[in-house]
N, C-alpha and C positions, 0 to 999 in steps of 0.2 A: 490134590493138586491137578490130577488129570480132569475132573469135573469143572474146575474153574477155567482151565484152558479151553475146554470144549465150549463152555458157556460164552467165553469171549470170541471164540471162532464164529458163533451163531451172529454175533453183532457186527462182524466185519462183512460189509456187502460190496459186490463188484457188480456193476450194471453197465449195459451198453444200450444205445438207442439207434434206431435207424429209420429212415423214411421208406414207406411202402407205397407204391403207386396203386391207385384204385384200378386203373387200366393200364397194364404194362405195355410199353411200346415194343413191338416186335418188328424185325426187319424182313420178315419172310411172309409169303403169301402165295396164292395161286391165281395168276392172271394170264390172259391170252399173250402169246408171244407177239411182240410188236406194239402192244398197247401204249398209247401216248400218255396216258395219265394212269397212275397207279396209286389208289388211296392208301394212307397208311393209318392203321388202327392205333389210336391212343398217342399219336405223335404230338398232339398239341394240348392234351389234357395233362395239366400240371398238379391236379389235385393229389394229395398224399395224406396218410395217416402216419403218426409216429408209433413204432412198436418198441417196447422196453422189455428186456429180459435181464434177469438178475439172479445172482447165487451167493450164498454165504461162503466164507472161507472154509467151513466145515463140509461143504460140497452140496448142501441143500439147496435145490432150485426154488426160487420164489414164483408165485403166479405171474404170468405175462400180464402186461398192461398195455392198453391202447390209448392214444390220445387223439381225439377228433377236434380240430379246431380250438385247441387249448382246453378242452373239456376231457377229464379223466374218466375212463370206463375200465374198471378192473376186471379180474378174471371171472366175475359172477355172471357176465354174459357169454363166456366162452364154453 
């Protein structure tokens, strides 16, 4: 009975996905005091990839997945 229970736990998958910015926007920088214009790195760049992490109910982590513009790239490139 224990082997059947473990096998079933391998088939139950929990996953989560999140957007990851190519260039993270940061609110900090080094600029001269009193500067009239301060450029912000990555503020207007909205490009993202989707990162997917998953694990089975038995606790086994599955390989991470990355999705670029709707195209899947599995863990073989990591």
